[in-house]
C-alpha positions as CSV (number, residue, x, y, z in Angstrom):
1,M,49.0,1.9,-18.4
2,A,46.7,4.3,-16.6
3,R,45.8,6.1,-19.9
4,K,44.7,2.7,-21.5
5,R,42.7,2.0,-18.3
6,F,41.0,5.4,-18.5
7,S,40.3,4.8,-22.3
8,L,38.6,1.6,-21.5
9,V,36.5,3.1,-18.8
10,V,35.5,5.9,-21.1
11,Q,34.6,3.4,-23.7
12,F,32.6,1.3,-21.4
13,F,30.5,4.2,-20.2
14,F,30.1,5.4,-23.8
15,F,28.6,2.0,-24.9
16,F,26.6,1.6,-21.7
17,F,24.8,4.9,-22.3
18,L,24.4,4.3,-26.0
19,F,22.7,0.9,-25.5
20,S,20.7,2.1,-22.5
21,A,19.3,5.1,-24.6
22,T,18.6,2.9,-27.5
23,A,16.7,0.4,-25.2
24,Q,14.6,3.3,-23.6
25,A,13.8,4.8,-27.1
26,R,12.3,1.5,-28.1
27,W,9.9,1.7,-25.2
28,W,8.4,5.1,-26.3
29,R,5.8,5.1,-29.2
30,V,4.3,8.2,-30.7
31,Q,0.6,7.9,-31.1
32,T,-0.9,10.4,-33.6
33,K,-4.4,9.0,-34.4
34,G,-7.7,9.0,-32.7
35,T,-8.3,12.5,-31.5
36,D,-7.8,16.1,-32.6
37,T,-6.2,17.9,-29.7
38,N,-3.0,19.2,-28.3
39,L,-2.2,17.2,-25.2
40,R,-1.0,19.6,-22.5
41,A,-0.8,17.5,-19.3
42,V,-0.3,14.0,-18.1
43,T,-0.3,12.2,-14.7
44,A,0.1,8.6,-13.7
45,V,-0.6,6.5,-10.7
46,Y,-0.5,2.8,-9.9
47,A,-3.6,0.9,-9.1
48,H,-4.0,-2.7,-7.9
49,D,-5.9,-5.5,-9.8
50,R,-8.1,-8.1,-8.1
51,N,-4.9,-10.2,-7.4
52,G,-3.1,-7.4,-5.9
53,L,-0.8,-6.7,-8.7
54,Q,0.2,-3.2,-9.6
55,F,-0.7,-1.7,-13.0
56,P,-0.2,1.9,-14.2
57,V,-3.1,4.2,-14.9
58,V,-2.4,7.2,-17.1
59,W,-4.5,10.3,-17.5
60,T,-3.9,13.0,-19.9
61,S,-5.8,16.1,-21.0
62,G,-5.7,18.8,-23.7
63,S,-7.5,21.2,-26.0
64,N,-11.0,20.7,-27.4
65,G,-12.2,19.2,-24.0
66,V,-10.1,16.0,-24.4
67,I,-9.4,13.9,-21.3
68,L,-8.0,10.4,-21.9
69,K,-7.3,7.5,-19.6
70,S,-5.2,4.3,-20.1
71,L,-5.4,1.3,-17.9
72,D,-2.8,-0.7,-19.9
73,A,0.3,1.7,-19.9
74,G,-0.8,3.6,-23.1
75,K,-1.6,0.8,-25.3
76,T,-5.3,1.8,-25.4
77,W,-7.0,5.0,-24.4
78,L,-10.6,5.7,-23.2
79,R,-12.0,9.2,-24.0
80,L,-13.6,10.7,-21.1
81,H,-16.2,13.7,-21.3
82,V,-17.0,16.6,-19.1
83,K,-20.6,17.6,-19.7
84,D,-20.6,20.8,-21.9
85,G,-16.9,20.8,-21.9
86,D,-15.9,20.0,-25.5
87,A,-14.7,23.6,-26.0
88,L,-12.5,23.7,-22.9
89,D,-8.8,23.8,-22.9
90,F,-7.7,21.3,-20.2
91,R,-4.1,22.3,-19.3
92,G,-3.7,20.5,-16.0
93,I,-4.6,17.1,-14.6
94,V,-3.7,15.2,-11.4
95,A,-4.8,11.8,-10.3
96,F,-4.7,10.2,-7.0
97,S,-6.1,6.7,-8.0
98,E,-7.7,4.9,-11.0
99,K,-10.9,6.6,-9.8
100,T,-10.1,10.0,-8.5
101,A,-8.7,12.8,-10.5
102,Y,-8.9,16.7,-10.9
103,V,-8.7,18.4,-14.2
104,M,-8.3,22.2,-14.8
105,S,-9.3,24.2,-17.9
106,S,-7.7,27.5,-18.8
107,G,-9.4,30.5,-20.3
108,E,-11.0,33.8,-19.5
109,A,-13.7,34.1,-16.9
110,D,-15.9,31.0,-16.5
111,K,-13.8,29.0,-19.0
112,S,-11.2,28.5,-16.2
113,R,-12.7,25.7,-14.2
114,I,-11.7,22.8,-12.0
115,Y,-13.5,19.5,-12.1
116,K,-13.3,16.3,-10.0
117,T,-14.2,12.7,-10.7
118,T,-14.4,10.0,-8.1
119,D,-15.6,7.3,-10.4
120,G,-12.9,6.9,-13.0
121,G,-14.1,9.6,-15.3
122,E,-17.6,8.6,-15.9
123,T,-18.9,11.8,-14.2
124,W,-17.1,15.1,-13.5
125,N,-18.2,17.6,-10.8
126,L,-17.5,21.3,-11.1
127,Q,-15.3,22.2,-8.2
128,Y,-14.5,25.9,-9.0
129,S,-15.2,28.5,-11.6
130,D,-15.3,32.3,-11.7
131,N,-17.3,34.7,-13.9
132,R,-15.0,37.7,-13.5
133,K,-13.5,38.6,-16.9
134,E,-10.1,39.0,-15.5
135,F,-10.1,35.6,-13.9
136,F,-7.7,33.1,-15.6
137,L,-6.4,29.8,-14.5
138,A,-3.1,28.9,-16.2
139,G,-0.4,26.4,-15.8
140,E,-0.3,23.0,-14.3
141,F,-1.4,20.6,-11.5
142,E,1.1,19.1,-9.2
143,T,0.6,16.5,-6.5
144,R,2.8,18.6,-4.2
145,I,3.4,22.3,-3.8
146,A,6.5,23.2,-5.9
147,G,6.0,25.9,-8.4
148,G,3.0,25.0,-10.4
149,E,-0.1,27.2,-10.3
150,C,-2.2,24.5,-8.9
151,A,-1.1,22.0,-6.3
152,F,-2.6,19.3,-4.0
153,A,-1.0,18.2,-0.8
154,P,-2.5,16.0,0.4
155,Q,-5.4,14.8,-1.9
156,S,-7.9,16.7,0.1
157,R,-6.3,20.2,0.0
158,G,-5.7,22.1,-3.3
159,H,-4.1,25.5,-3.9
160,V,-4.7,27.5,-6.9
161,V,-3.1,30.7,-8.2
162,G,-4.5,32.5,-11.2
163,G,-3.7,35.8,-12.8
164,K,-1.1,35.3,-15.7
165,R,-2.8,37.8,-17.9
166,T,-3.4,40.5,-15.4
167,P,-1.4,41.9,-12.5
168,M,-4.1,40.4,-10.2
169,F,-3.5,37.1,-8.5
170,A,-6.3,35.0,-7.0
171,V,-5.4,32.5,-4.7
172,G,-7.8,29.7,-3.7
173,R,-7.8,26.7,-1.3
174,S,-10.2,23.8,-1.3
């Protein structure tokens, strides 16, 4: 009797996880059109509409200067532009609202940059860059300090560690 009960419990969990995974798989949709890039980072926040209802705001970034933002859970995407940034490799992005976000590009010397927007991506202001050849920002942004090379905790204070290509480490704080 105990063996039969155990078998029923195992079967229940098997079918529960099978159908649960199938339902989740239907939620994801691969989108392969619209931009020529390798997307490298994603961040999401919740915003409120005029009626006070929450909706997700998704930001993503990648190679070839690509920054995208979705206000409808990824159904449509708005391409955002950093002035003179079409050749940059944006490997990190972190958002704090539908209006405020930071994006980090990686590359040698002045190609490693950090930009900030406070108007939803219409304009991006350079926050940090360095002309030294050995300077290289790499990695990811995080909204808390945890092991990435760039972190913000809270929104007004950022920490950056660069130097993956050389034994030198540069540490910065906003």
